[in-house]
N, C-alpha and C positions, 0 to 999 in steps of 0.2 A: 544591325543599325535600327535605331528607334527615332521617333519624332523628337526633335530638339537636339539630337546629336549634331555637333559641328565638325565637319570634315576639315582638317588642317593640312593633310598631306595625302597625295594620290600617287601611288607607285614610286615613292621616294622624292617626289617634287612637291614643294610647298604650294598650298592652295590659298590664294589671296581673297577670292570672292566667288560667287556663283558663276559668273561669266568665265573666270579662269578655270573652274572645275569643269564646266561644259566643254571648253576647248580641249582640255585633257581627255575627257570622255570620248570626244569625236575622233581621237587618234587611235582608239581601241575598237575591237570588234565584239559582237555578241559571242559569248562563250569564253572570252579571255578572262584570266584570273588576275586580279590586281590587289595590291596591299593598300589598305586605307588606314590612316591614323586619324583619330577623331577625339573630341572632348565630350565627355558625358558627366554631368554633375561636377565639373571642374577637374576631373581626372582624365589623363591621357590614356587612350587605349588603342590597340592595333588589331586589325583583323584582315583576313583575305576573303575577297568576294569574287564570285563568278558573275560576269556581266550578262544581263538578259535584256530583252526588249522592254521598253516602257509600256505599261498598260494604260497610261494617261492618254486621253484623247481618242481611245479606241471606240 
């Protein structure tokens, strides 16, 4: 994932906005693997990521 990528699907569920994405994230645990569908430069891509703790606010 890079800056300006737009996540459109999280583990097979459509993502409508950042609040929706956060709600979906809160149902998972650190270490879980999830599939992410995202847009980069107008092209749809898919990847699998392993969730980790956020370093923001540390």
